[in-house]
N, C-alpha and C positions, 0 to 999 in steps of 0.2 A: 504496499499499499504506501503508496507516494503523498504526502500530505503537501497541500499548495496551498501557503497559508493567502497568497492572494486573493484567491478567489474562493476564500472559506463563508459564509455568510455570518456563520456564526462566533467567529474571530474577530469581525469587525465592526459587529452590533455589540463584541464586548471591548474592543477598545475604543469603541465610542462614549458607551456607560462610562469605562474610567475615567476618560478625559472629563465628561461631565461632572463626574464625581469629584476628580482632586480638581477644578474647578470652584465649586461651590463649599470647597475645603479652605479652599487658598482665597475667594472672598471674603471668607470668613472668620478670618486667623485674625484680625484685628478687634472681633468684636468679645463684649463678656460673656464665658460659655456658661458660669455660675454652675451650678450644681444643679442634681434631678429634683432636688428640692423646691428647689426657685432657680428657676432656667433664665440664662439671659436673655439677649439675642440671637445669639452667635449656637445656641445650640440645637436647636433647628436643623439653620443649613449645614449644620457639622457633622451631626445624624445622618440625615438624609443623606448628603454628598460621601459619605462611608457608608451607610447601604446599595447606595448605587453603584458604588465601585466594587461592594462585594459580588451583586448581580454581576457585573460586567467579566469578575474572575472564573462569576459559571458559567456564562455563555462562553469566552474562552477555551477553558476545561472540557465545555459540550463538543465544541469546534475541534479540539482534536483527538475526543473520540468520535464523532458522528460526525466529520464532514459533507458538510452542503452548498456545493457550488455555488457560483451565484449566475444565471442563467439573463441572458437578455443583456443590451446594449446601452449606450447612453443616451438616453432623449434629450437633445441639440434645443428644441421647444421647450422641454421642461426647463432646461439649467438657464434659457432664457428670457422665460415668464415668469419662472419663478420668483426671481429675485425682483424685477422689473413690477412684479405685482405687491412685493413689501414696499418699494420705493416710491409706491402709486398712494398706497395705503397712507405712509407718513407724509405724505403733501398735502394729501385730504384731507385730513384729519381734524385740523383747524377749519377749513374752507369748508368742505362738505357737512361737519355736523357728526360724523363719525363721534 
């Protein structure tokens, strides 16, 4: 069995979840953590980021155990339309009353 990480769905979803979890912990690093009884503003993002990172580790392990390949290619229309829709929403937020 050859393991190809570049074509593995679960591996890349795990990497994405670990990156999101690490980003949440990084952003919450300057907030006061507090205790379990009196939670500070950094308690929830730190705990949630750690749980998301653990879920990412699970998906990476699952990707090594049961490799499922990514099928299909890139959709150029989606790569162009999706960022443009975010920009349009940001520009129309105040002008159109969103």
